[in-house]
Structures are given as C-alpha cells and as structure tokens.
N, C-alpha and C positions, 0 to 999 in steps of 0.2 A: 388608922385609929383616930384621925380627925373626924371620921364620918360619923363617930359616936357623939362627937359635940353637937352635931346637927340632929341625929336620930333621936336620942334621949330626949331633949326638950319637946321635939315634935310628938313623940309618942304620949309624953305626959300630957301635952296640949290636946291631942286627939282624945285621951281617956276624960279629960275634964270636959271637953265638948260633948262625949257621950253622956256623962253625969248630967251636965246641963240640959241636954235634950231629955233625959228621963224625968228629970225634976219639972221640967214644962209640961210634960204629958200628965204627971201627977197633977199639977196645979190646974190643968185644964179639963180634969175630970175624965180623962180617958178611961179610967178603970173602975169607974163608979159602980157599973151594973152588969157584971160578967154573967151572972145567971140569966138576965133579961136578953143580953146579946146571944147566949147560947140557945135559948128558946125562940128568939127571932127567926134563926135560920129555918126553923121547922114550919114556920106559918107561910101559907101560900099567898103570895101577892096576886090580887085579881088582875093587874096591869100585865103581868107575866103571861096571862092566857091569850094576848092578843096575838092574831097572826102576824107573821112577818110581811113586811111590804114586798 
C-alpha cells in the first residue's frame, strides 16, 4: 500500500510533464502548417536523386 504513496505523485508529475511538453510544442509553432507539411511529402527533392557513394 505504501507504493501508492510513491506512484500517485509520480504519475501526476509525469502527466504534468507531458502537458508541459505539449504546451512547449504549441508555443514553438510545431502545428502551424499541417497542410503544407502534408504536401511537402509529395515534392521530389533534387538532392535525393544523387547516386549513393
């Protein structure tokens, strides 16, 4: 039963850490252009056509 005294605060702290990481990605602009990111996958990069050394 004493393990709950350790695991409960640990799980709350881990959840708060996940929320803080998500908030940080929002502030950093990670999700600003989802349509552009989806279209960028389809564009061929000329550097990708180079032969392997």
